[in-house]
N, C-alpha and C positions, 0 to 999 in steps of 0.2 A: 689846369684851368684853360678854358676855351678863350682864345684871343680874338675870336670873331664876335662882333656885336650882334646879339640875337634880335629877332623880330619883336620880342616883348620890350626890350630897351629902345629899339628904333621907333616903336609906336608912341612913345611918350612925347607929348607936345610941351610939357613943362615939368620941372622937378619940384616936388613939395617936400619941405623939411619941417618937422614938428616945431611948434612955437614954445612949448613947455619942455624944459630939459629934464624930463622924468620918463621912466618906463611906466606906462599906464597900468600894467598888470603887477609889477613889483610894488607899486604904491598900495595896491589893494591888499597885499599880503605882508607888508612891511619888509619887503625884500631889498636886496642890493643889486646894482648893475655895474658893468664895466664901461660899455659903450652903447650908444643908441642908434637905431635904424628907423626910418620912416617908410611905411608901406606906400607905394605909389598908386595903389588902387583905392584904398579906403582912408589913408592918412593916419593910421594907428602908428604911434611911436612906441617901440618896444626894445628890450635889451637884446644884445648880440650873443653869439655862441660862446664867447669868453665869460659871459655872466652866468651865475649859478643856475638860473631858471630858463635860459635860452628861449625867451618868449617869442622873439620874431620868427625863429625857425618853427616853433609850434604853431604860430599864426599861419605861416605858409602851408603847413600840413593840414591844418583845419579848414582854411579858406581857399587855398589854391592861388592866392594872390602872389604872382611870381617875382615882382621887382621891388627892391628896397633901395633907399638912398641912405648914405651915412648921415646921421644927424649930429655928428661931431663938428664943433667949430673948426673951420679951416679945411675940412675934408670935402671934396667934391667928387664923389664916385657913386656908381650904381652897381648892384649885384642882382642877377637873375637866378633865383633858386632852381627853377625848372631846367634852364639850359646851362647852369653853372658858368655864366658869362659875366665878365667884369667890364665896366667902361667908366672912364673919367669924363667929366663934363665941365 
């Protein structure tokens, strides 16, 4: 894991976390999720890689939106898929 904060994370001026505690894509297919992440570019809230459908990683590969924030209560961290960089805020 890269310990250096990448330019994608540095460029954020605020962190957005989804208001509805659901994976938008899992709801459509009656799926289940483990943890949620919110895309910092478009605001989509989707499930993590521990979830069966891994919707947030699929979202990154489809859109190229690199940075997500944990949407879990009490967690305050960011992940950049492109640079594999982690940062707490």
